[in-house]
N, C-alpha and C positions, 0 to 999 in steps of 0.2 A: 287598823294597822298603822302604822306610822306615815304611810303615804297617803292615807286618807284625806289629812288635812290640806294637801297640795292638790289632790286630783277630786273629781267628782264620783260620788259612790256611784251613781248612775254608769257614768263612764269606765268604770272599773268593772262592774258586773258584766257590761256588754262585752268588754274586750276577753274577759275570762270566759264568757259563755261562747265567743267566737272560737276559741282553742282549746276546748274542753275534751276533745278527742284526742287520744294519742298521734302523734306525728303531724298535728294541725298547727303548731306555733310556728308563726312568721313574725319575726322580731319588728319589723317595719310595719306590718299591719297593727302589731299589738300598741307600739308605741303610739301610732297617729290614733287608734281607738281610745286608749286610754287617756288621750290628752298629754302626754308628756311631751310630745315632739313641738306642740305649740308653748311649752314653759320656756322662762327665762333661766338663763346659765345658772343662777343661784338655784333653782328648783329642781334642775338637772343634778346639780352637786348635791343637795340634799338627798335626792332618790339614790344617787350613788353611794351616799354614806350609809343609808339602810340597806341596801342591796349588799355592800362590803361589809358583812356579818362581822368578821373578826379584825376589823378597822386596819388592815395592812396597807390600804392604800390601792389595792388592787381587787377586781373581782376575778376569783379562782373558778376554775371548772366545779368545785363542789357547791359553790355559791351559785352559780347559774344554774345548776340542776334544780335548786330550790326557788328560782327566781319569781316564779308566779305565786309562791306564797307569801312574798313580801307584800303582795296586793291583796291577798286573802287566804286567811290561815287554812281554809278549805279546800285550796286550789290545790291542783295536782303537780306532782313532781314532772320535769321535762323527761322525755326518754333519752336515752345515750345520744341517739343520732341526732336529735333537736338540740343537745346542749353543746356536741361538737360542733355544729353548724352553727349556732349563736357564738361560739367562742370563735370559731374562724372568722365570721363576721366581724367582730369586734377586734381582735387581737389584730391589729396594724403592724406592730413590730415584731412579731413574732415570738413573743416571750413565754405564751401559754397562759396569759391572763390580760385582763382589760383594766387599763388605767382610765383616770378620771376624763383626760383628753379624749382616748379611743371612745369612751362612753359617750362623751358628749356629741362625738363626730357620729357615731351610731344612731342616737336618738335623732340628731336632726337630718340625718341623710334622706 
């Protein structure tokens, strides 16, 4: 995947394994386990660009649902509840989307 060059494969595997069951995804734990929390602002911006699949400048709900698949094509989709909780956690300004600054804040939290 596109994030494999930025993140360690073993960290990606461990992070995905930790949230493989439905309703087990916790964004703070995932960002820490996958190693994204410790990355530079540039690396976080690159990750945002991969997750923002339509390149709109925002991560929308449908992109969040497929969030884990940016790390591994075989990863599961997030449940509706996980997706909504993830969006609520990251959408600081309440516009229903996560912008780059909101994403960086969420990753570093």
